[in-house]
ZAMARGU-4260 file (C-alpha; in steps of 0.2 Angstrom, whole numbers, plus 5000, padded with zeros to 4 digits):
<rodrens>
0) 5000/5000/5000 | 5007/5017/4995 | 5001/5032/5005 | 5009/5048/4999 | 5010/5062/5012
5) 5008/5081/5008 | 5021/5089/4997 | 5038/5081/4997 | 5035/5068/5011 | 5034/5050/5005
10) 5027/5036/5017 | 5028/5017/5011 | 5016/5009/5023 | 5015/4990/5024 | 5025/4988/5008
15) 5031/4971/5001 | 5047/4978/4993 | 5063/4969/4995 | 5074/4983/4989 | 5072/5002/4993
20) 5078/5010/4976 | 5075/5026/4967 | 5065/5016/4954 | 5052/5010/4968 | 5050/5028/4974
25) 5048/5035/4956 | 5036/5021/4952 | 5025/5027/4966 | 5023/5043/4957 | 5036/5054/4965
30) 5049/5065/4958 | 5065/5061/4966 | 5072/5079/4967 | 5056/5085/4977 | 5057/5071/4990
35) 5062/5078/5007 | 5056/5065/5019 | 5056/5047/5016 | 5048/5034/5027 | 5046/5015/5026
40) 5035/5007/5039 | 5031/4989/5042 | 5041/4982/5027 | 5043/4963/5032 | 5052/4959/5016
45) 5064/4973/5015 | 5082/4967/5014 | 5092/4980/5005 | 5093/4999/5004 | 5101/5006/4988
50) 5111/5020/4996 | 5118/5026/4980 | 5101/5030/4974 | 5099/5042/4989 | 5110/5054/4980
55) 5096/5056/4967 | 5086/5065/4980 | 5096/5080/4983 | 5084/5088/4995 | 5082/5073/5006
60) 5081/5078/5024 | 5075/5063/5034 | 5076/5044/5031 | 5065/5034/5042 | 5064/5015/5042
65) 5055/5004/5055 | 5049/4987/5057 | 5060/4979/5044 | 5066/4963/5052 | 5076/4957/5037
70) 5086/4972/5035 | 5102/4967/5043 | 5115/4979/5035 | 5115/4996/5026 | 5130/5000/5016
75) 5140/5016/5020 | 5130/5031/5015 | 5136/5043/5002 | 5136/5062/5004 | 5119/5068/5008
80) 5121/5087/5011 | 5104/5090/5017 | 5101/5075/5027 | 5096/5080/5045 | 5088/5064/5052
85) 5093/5046/5050 | 5082/5033/5059 | 5081/5014/5057 | 5071/5007/5072 | 5064/4990/5077
90) 5072/4982/5063 | 5086/4969/5060 | 5102/4979/5059 | 5117/4970/5067 | 5129/4984/5065
95) 5129/5002/5065 | 5129/5009/5047 | 5144/5020/5042 | 5138/5038/5042 | 5155/5047/5042
100) 5153/5052/5023 | 5136/5060/5024 | 5142/5078/5025 | 5159/5076/5015 | 5153/5087/5002
105) 5150/5101/5014 | 5166/5099/5023 | 5175/5104/5007 | 5163/5118/5003 | 5161/5135/5010
110) 5146/5132/5021 | 5153/5117/5031 | 5146/5125/5046 | 5128/5120/5041 | 5132/5101/5040
115) 5126/5092/5055 | 5113/5079/5059 | 5099/5082/5071 | 5096/5064/5076 | 5103/5047/5072
120) 5091/5034/5080 | 5095/5015/5079 | 5084/5010/5093 | 5077/4992/5094 | 5088/4983/5082
125) 5100/4968/5085 | 5116/4979/5084 | 5131/4970/5092 | 5146/4980/5087 | 5150/4998/5082
130) 5163/4998/5068 | 5177/5010/5069 | 5173/5028/5062 | 5155/5023/5058 | 5149/5037/5069
135) 5162/5050/5064 | 5148/5063/5062 | 5142/5080/5068 | 5125/5076/5077 | 5115/5083/5091
140) 5109/5066/5097 | 5113/5048/5093 | 5102/5034/5100 | 5108/5016/5101 | 5095/5011/5114
145) 5088/4993/5116 | 5101/4984/5106 | 5113/4969/5109 | 5129/4979/5110 | 5142/4970/5120
150) 5156/4982/5120 | 5161/5000/5115 | 5178/4999/5108 | 5192/5011/5109 | 5190/5027/5099
155) 5173/5022/5093 | 5168/5041/5092 | 5185/5048/5087 | 5184/5065/5079 | 5165/5065/5081
160) 5155/5079/5087 | 5140/5071/5096 | 5130/5081/5109 | 5119/5068/5116 | 5123/5049/5116
165) 5112/5035/5123 | 5115/5017/5126 | 5100/5014/5137 | 5093/4996/5137 | 5108/4986/5131
170) 5108/4972/5144 | 5124/4964/5136 | 5134/4980/5137 | 5147/4976/5150 | 5164/4983/5144
175) 5168/5001/5140 | 5185/5003/5133 | 5196/5016/5143 | 5196/5026/5127 | 5179/5023/5121
180) 5173/5041/5121 | 5190/5048/5118 | 5191/5060/5104 | 5173/5065/5105 | 5174/5084/5105
185) 5157/5089/5111 | 5148/5075/5122 | 5136/5084/5133 | 5124/5070/5138 | 5127/5052/5141
190) 5115/5038/5145 | 5121/5021/5150 | 5105/5016/5160 | 5099/4998/5160 | 5116/4991/5155
195) 5128/4979/5163 | 5144/4990/5164 | 5155/4988/5179 | 5166/5004/5176 | 5165/5021/5168
200) 5180/5028/5158 | 5182/5047/5159 | 5192/5051/5144 | 5181/5062/5132 | 5169/5066/5146
205) 5177/5082/5151 | 5163/5093/5144 | 5149/5081/5150 | 5135/5090/5158 | 5122/5076/5161
210) 5126/5058/5166 | 5112/5045/5167 | 5117/5027/5173 | 5100/5022/5181 | 5095/5004/5185
215) 5113/4998/5182 | 5117/4989/5199 | 5133/4982/5191 | 5142/4998/5192 | 5153/4997/5207
220) 5163/5013/5207 | 5160/5030/5201 | 5175/5041/5195 | 5180/5056/5205 | 5170/5072/5203
225) 5187/5080/5198 | 5186/5070/5182 | 5170/5078/5176 | 5174/5097/5174 | 5157/5102/5168
230) 5145/5090/5176 | 5128/5097/5181 | 5116/5082/5183 | 5119/5064/5187 | 5105/5051/5188
235) 5113/5036/5195 | 5108/5019/5202 | 5116/5019/5220 | 5114/5031/5234 | 5132/5029/5239
240) 5138/5035/5222 | 5130/5052/5226 | 5140/5051/5242 | 5156/5050/5233 | 5152/5066/5224
245) 5148/5074/5240 | 5164/5070/5249 | 5178/5069/5235 | 5192/5070/5248 | 5186/5053/5255
250) 5181/5046/5239 | 5198/5048/5231 | 5211/5056/5243 | 5225/5056/5230 | 5215/5065/5217
255) 5209/5077/5229 | 5227/5081/5235 | 5232/5083/5217 | 5217/5095/5214 | 5222/5105/5230
260) 5240/5107/5223 | 5233/5112/5206 | 5221/5125/5213 | 5235/5133/5224 | 5246/5134/5208
265) 5232/5141/5198 | 5227/5154/5211 | 5245/5160/5212 | 5247/5161/5193 | 5230/5169/5191
270) 5234/5182/5204 | 5251/5186/5197 | 5243/5188/5179 | 5230/5199/5186 | 5243/5210/5194
275) 5254/5211/5179 | 5240/5214/5166 | 5236/5232/5162 | 5218/5237/5166 | 5214/5240/5147
280) 5218/5222/5143 | 5211/5213/5158 | 5196/5207/5149 | 5206/5198/5135 | 5215/5186/5146
285) 5220/5169/5139 | 5206/5156/5141 | 5216/5146/5153 | 5216/5160/5166 | 5197/5162/5165
290) 5193/5148/5176 | 5200/5132/5183 | 5202/5117/5173 | 5195/5106/5186 | 5181/5111/5197
295) 5178/5100/5213 | 5163/5095/5224 | 5146/5101/5220 | 5139/5117/5212 | 5122/5123/5208
300) 5115/5135/5195 | 5107/5136/5179 | 5116/5128/5164 | 5112/5132/5146 | 5119/5122/5132
305) 5114/5126/5114 | 5104/5112/5105 | 5099/5109/5088 | 5084/5119/5090 | 5094/5134/5093
310) 5105/5132/5079 | 5103/5145/5065 | 5121/5150/5061 | 5139/5143/5061 | 5145/5127/5068
315) 5154/5137/5082 | 5137/5143/5088 | 5129/5126/5088 | 5144/5117/5097 | 5150/5132/5107
320) 5153/5130/5126 | 5140/5141/5132 | 5138/5134/5149 | 5136/5146/5163 | 5131/5145/5181
325) 5129/5156/5197 | 5138/5151/5213 | 5127/5146/5228 | 5130/5141/5245 | 5129/5123/5251
330) 5113/5114/5245 | 5102/5102/5254 | 5111/5087/5248 | 5114/5079/5264 | 5122/5083/5281
335) 5140/5079/5279 | 5149/5066/5290 | 5162/5079/5294 | 5158/5097/5293 | 5176/5102/5293
340) 5178/5096/5275 | 5187/5109/5264 | 5176/5119/5251 | 5180/5120/5233 | 5185/5135/5224
345) 5181/5143/5208 | 5193/5156/5202 | 5194/5170/5189 | 5208/5181/5187 | 5205/5197/5197
350) 5192/5188/5208 | 5197/5173/5218 | 5182/5166/5228 | 5179/5150/5239 | 5162/5142/5235
355) 5154/5125/5234 | 5147/5119/5218 | 5132/5107/5218 | 5128/5093/5207 | 5110/5088/5205
360) 5113/5070/5209 | 5100/5056/5211 | 5096/5045/5220 | 5099/5056/5235 | 5105/5049/5251
365) 5090/5045/5261 | 5084/5038/5277 | 5089/5021/5272 | 5105/5025/5264 | 5114/5040/5272
370) 5131/5045/5269 | 5139/5037/5285 | 5148/5022/5291 | 5139/5006/5295 | 5139/5010/5314
375) 5137/5029/5312 | 5141/5035/5330 | 5157/5031/5339 | 5148/5026/5355 | 5138/5014/5345
380) 5154/5007/5337 | 5161/5004/5354 | 5145/4997/5362 | 5142/4984/5349 | 5158/4975/5354
385) 5152/4973/5372 | 5136/4966/5365 | 5145/4954/5353 | 5157/4948/5367 | 5143/4944/5378
390) 5132/4936/5365 | 5145/4925/5357 | 5155/4920/5373 | 5139/4917/5384 | 5129/4907/5371
395) 5145/4896/5367 | 5147/4893/5385 | 5129/4887/5387 | 5130/4876/5372 | 5146/4868/5378
400) 5139/4864/5395 | 5122/4858/5389 | 5128/4847/5375 | 5141/4839/5385 | 5128/4833/5398
405) 5117/4825/5384 | 5114/4810/5395 | 5102/4821/5406 | 5094/4830/5391 | 5077/4836/5395
410) 5064/4846/5386 | 5069/4863/5394 | 5088/4859/5391 | 5084/4854/5373 | 5075/4871/5370
415) 5088/4881/5379 | 5101/4873/5366 | 5090/4880/5352 | 5088/4897/5360 | 5107/4898/5363
420) 5111/4894/5345 | 5099/4907/5338 | 5106/4920/5350 | 5124/4915/5344 | 5118/4918/5326
425) 5113/4936/5331 | 5131/4938/5339 | 5139/4932/5323 | 5128/4945/5313 | 5133/4959/5323
430) 5152/4954/5322 | 5151/4954/5303 | 5144/4972/5304 | 5157/4978/5316 | 5171/4971/5306
435) 5165/4979/5290 | 5163/4995/5300 | 5181/4995/5306 | 5188/4991/5288 | 5178/5005/5280
440) 5179/5018/5293 | 5177/5035/5286 | 5174/5030/5268 | 5161/5017/5268 | 5153/5022/5251
445) 5170/5016/5243 | 5166/4999/5250 | 5147/5000/5249 | 5145/4990/5233 | 5156/4976/5238
450) 5148/4974/5255 | 5129/4977/5251 | 5129/4967/5235 | 5142/4954/5240 | 5140/4937/5248
455) 5144/4944/5265 | 5129/4955/5267 | 5118/4941/5261 | 5125/4929/5274 | 5123/4943/5288
460) 5105/4947/5283 | 5101/4928/5283 | 5108/4926/5300 | 5099/4941/5307 | 5081/4936/5301
465) 5084/4917/5304 | 5090/4921/5322 | 5076/4933/5326 | 5063/4921/5320 | 5070/4906/5328
470) 5073/4915/5344 | 5055/4921/5345 | 5048/4904/5340 | 5059/4895/5354 | 5053/4907/5367
475) 5035/4904/5363 | 5038/4885/5364 | 5047/4888/5381 | 5032/4897/5388 | 5020/4884/5382
480) 5030/4871/5390 | 5030/4880/5406 | 5012/4883/5405 | 5008/4864/5403 | 5020/4860/5417
485) 5013/4873/5429 | 4995/4873/5425 | 4993/4854/5424 | 5006/4850/5437 | 4996/4835/5444
490) 4994/4827/5427 | 5011/4820/5423 | 5005/4813/5406 | 5001/4831/5400 | 5019/4835/5396
495) 5028/4840/5380 | 5039/4825/5377 | 5057/4826/5370 | 5051/4818/5353 | 5037/4831/5352
500) 5048/4845/5356 | 5060/4839/5342 | 5046/4839/5329 | 5040/4856/5335 | 5058/4864/5334
505) 5060/4856/5316 | 5045/4865/5311 | 5053/4881/5319 | 5069/4879/5310 | 5060/4876/5293
510) 5050/4892/5295 | 5065/4902/5300 | 5075/4896/5286 | 5060/4900/5274 | 5058/4918/5280
515) 5077/4921/5280 | 5079/4913/5263 | 5065/4923/5253 | 5075/4938/5251 | 5089/4928/5243
520) 5077/4922/5229 | 5070/4939/5225 | 5056/4943/5238 | 5064/4959/5246 | 5083/4959/5247
525) 5096/4962/5260 | 5106/4975/5250 | 5094/4990/5253 | 5104/4996/5268 | 5122/4994/5275
530) 5115/4984/5290 | 5108/4971/5278 | 5090/4970/5283 | 5075/4969/5272 | 5067/4985/5276
535) 5063/4993/5259 | 5045/4990/5253 | 5046/4990/5234 | 5030/4981/5229 | 5015/4971/5236
540) 5024/4955/5238 | 5038/4963/5248 | 5025/4972/5259 | 5017/4955/5262 | 5033/4947/5267
545) 5038/4961/5279 | 5020/4961/5286 | 5021/4942/5289 | 5037/4944/5299 | 5029/4957/5310
550) 5013/4947/5312 | 5022/4931/5317 | 5031/4940/5330 | 5015/4949/5336 | 5006/4932/5337
555) 5021/4924/5347 | 5020/4938/5359 | 5001/4938/5361 | 5003/4919/5365 | 5017/4922/5378
560) 5006/4935/5387 | 4991/4924/5387 | 5001/4909/5394 | 5008/4919/5408 | 4991/4926/5412
565) 4985/4908/5414 | 5000/4904/5424 | 4997/4917/5437 | 4979/4913/5438 | 4982/4894/5440
570) 4995/4899/5454 | 4983/4911/5463 | 4976/4909/5480 | 4992/4904/5489 | 4992/4886/5482
575) 4975/4880/5488 | 4972/4872/5471 | 4987/4860/5475 | 4979/4854/5492 | 4987/4868/5503
580) 5005/4865/5497 | 5009/4883/5499 | 5028/4881/5498 | 5026/4872/5481 | 5014/4885/5474
585) 5025/4899/5480 | 5040/4891/5471 | 5031/4889/5455 | 5025/4907/5457 | 5043/4912/5458
590) 5047/4903/5442 | 5033/4912/5433 | 5040/4928/5440 | 5057/4924/5433 | 5050/4919/5416
595) 5040/4935/5415 | 5056/4945/5418 | 5064/4935/5404 | 5050/4938/5392 | 5048/4956/5397
600) 5066/4959/5394 | 5065/4952/5377 | 5049/4962/5374 | 5057/4978/5378 | 5071/4974/5365
605) 5059/4969/5351 | 5045/4981/5354 | 5054/4997/5347 | 5060/4987/5332 | 5042/4981/5329
610) 5035/4998/5331 | 5047/5007/5319 | 5046/4992/5307 | 5027/4993/5306 | 5027/5012/5304
615) 5040/5010/5289 | 5029/4996/5282 | 5014/5008/5282 | 5024/5021/5272 | 5027/5033/5287
620) 5044/5029/5294 | 5046/5038/5310 | 5065/5035/5311 | 5079/5034/5298 | 5092/5021/5297
625) 5105/5032/5306 | 5094/5032/5322 | 5086/5015/5319 | 5103/5007/5320 | 5103/5011/5339
630) 5087/4999/5339 | 5091/4987/5326 | 5110/4985/5330 | 5110/4988/5349 | 5094/4986/5358
635) 5087/4972/5347 | 5102/4960/5350 | 5102/4964/5369 | 5092/4948/5372 | 5105/4938/5363
640) 5118/4942/5377 | 5105/4942/5391 | 5097/4926/5387 | 5112/4914/5391 | 5114/4923/5408
645) 5096/4924/5413 | 5091/4906/5407 | 5107/4896/5411 | 5123/4904/5417 | 5116/4912/5433
650) 5107/4897/5439 | 5113/4884/5451 | 5110/4870/5440 | 5121/4877/5426 | 5135/4879/5439
655) 5133/4861/5445 | 5134/4856/5427 | 5149/4866/5423 | 5158/4859/5439 | 5154/4842/5433
660) 5161/4846/5416 | 5177/4852/5424 | 5179/4837/5435 | 5179/4826/5420 | 5195/4835/5414
665) 5204/4831/5430 | 5209/4849/5433 | 5205/4863/5445 | 5201/4851/5459 | 5202/4865/5472
670) 5188/4873/5463 | 5178/4857/5463 | 5181/4854/5482 | 5176/4872/5486 | 5159/4870/5478
675) 5156/4852/5480 | 5139/4847/5487 | 5146/4833/5498 | 5131/4833/5510 | 5114/4827/5504
680) 5101/4841/5504 | 5088/4841/5518 | 5071/4833/5513 | 5054/4833/5521 | 5059/4816/5529
685) 5075/4822/5537 | 5070/4840/5541 | 5051/4843/5539 | 5053/4861/5544 | 5066/4865/5531
690) 5061/4868/5513 | 5069/4857/5499 | 5084/4864/5490 | 5082/4875/5475 | 5081/4865/5459
695) 5084/4872/5442 | 5070/4873/5429 | 5078/4860/5418 | 5075/4847/5432 | 5057/4853/5435
700) 5049/4837/5428 | 5061/4826/5438 | 5056/4835/5454 | 5037/4833/5449 | 5039/4815/5447
705) 5046/4813/5464 | 5032/4812/5477 | 5037/4826/5489 | 5026/4836/5501 | 5037/4851/5500
710) 5049/4857/5487 | 5055/4872/5477 | 5061/4874/5459 | 5070/4888/5451 | 5076/4893/5434
</rodrens>
């Protein structure tokens, strides 16, 4: 179907042509010398473009081909002096056509300043390579979006004058040669979003004003701000890259020191030039004295660059460096880690001023990703090591003593082992954060990628969620076991057996592993913050996951509270329900009081975390990560170091078990003799007026099975 447009525009729509030639256009009823715009749309059989015939259309200004899947290559284009737009989109091109000769005629003529291309659009093809010198053109914008480009070779744009260049949506683009953009005399905007690049070369980017590298998590390191002399806007992927722009002296100390030296030399040189220059000639100073070659830090102001729409004169007008800005004070970028940082300078001969330039950088450091170290505060950095020591040493001591006395393994002992292991995992999680904090002190944003997107952060996050869920689950089972033992004390058959406890804890392990493993398979992720917790809600699935974490904890705590209310009610009335055995009832009441103290301690640790987590989940975070670290890294793990002492180490039974373990080694006999219980404890038969000795919680069932009239048990 041939559908001519008004005047000199030609549109071949849904054509079955296999070759685009002058004859096919003439056959459609057009005079070649009048054609200005040629469009071919939906040409499934088009395989060849007779580029030599394009010279027969001297007024051709735009060539547009789309939806031509069989068009794999286009021969080098001849001189087309009036061509302004070249677009081949959603077709089958496998390499960039050579456009370097399009304006050769004008380069030799007197009006060479008029020869430039407004747009080169090769979006949506199957381009894998960029041939050398193929894009040695003058162009306002070149789009290579959504192709299969794997590499940009060295000097791919040598002697080109391209203002805007885009590689967006090339998922296979991993390598940019160090000299990939070298020789491009006018690159103002560069888009490398949705690619897989791991580094960014800086040669040829001296005049770059806008940099876009969004949705490219593979980019580990951003070059120093000193490498971008004219950068105004940067739209990046990671928050910590903007931190690097904010603190260049920490990002690249060597480059910052070099800049300071250059600035001092330039200030001295510029000052002397100003003094030695007559007043009549001060306005005609050499360009190198007009401003510094490298501008640091961040600046704000309006930047104007001439585009193709403004072009109406010479080449120098179109490609002129017309950037300008006004100096402002510090912007609202982010509170600096150290306010004593030096400010940047912008110098002009005759006027030397200190100011701070600001780049419009996104994503800005926010509540979840501030420009600070892992621990943030010095007191938190010191305090966390005390928590780590108590958690790791205490829980290891509990596990050693309980597991070596496996012959006397009871349900309470069994549950304590699981609780100690979960708390030990919390200690390991904190130790990983503390070590990374020491290694990256003062410059964490230089290590942020390797840590947050590496294996270490995934392991730390897994341990954190796993230990939290398993600890809550174990405490719930401990409470239920006490509730059964105390509420149904006279029914010995109503007890949680060891086999039943093992099955229950197996379910708890599977649940904890599931909840900790989901972020590893795409449901939320651990890399959203430096403390490796899944706190960022990106979609409904992640919100459901985070909500389930808080709901399971809430259900567990409600269960614990209900159980202890029932325990207190069953022990009420001074023990009349047990036939007047007031001493036994009082002992059980003391057990309940101690257990309530333990659970209350844990509840105080978890309540703030749950509160702020729920508010963040609702979209109204009341605390940022900087302050939330005090809760998530300090208060939250307090139970991990308190549990081993409250549940085991401070009990008499644990001390007896520890002495038994020491006795087996044959060492420290003096200590064993000092604390050895050589005399049997008084009983109701030997001393009816004296109460029985204090027994630990782990031997509660054993004491219940013995038919004694009076007795006490303790944790």
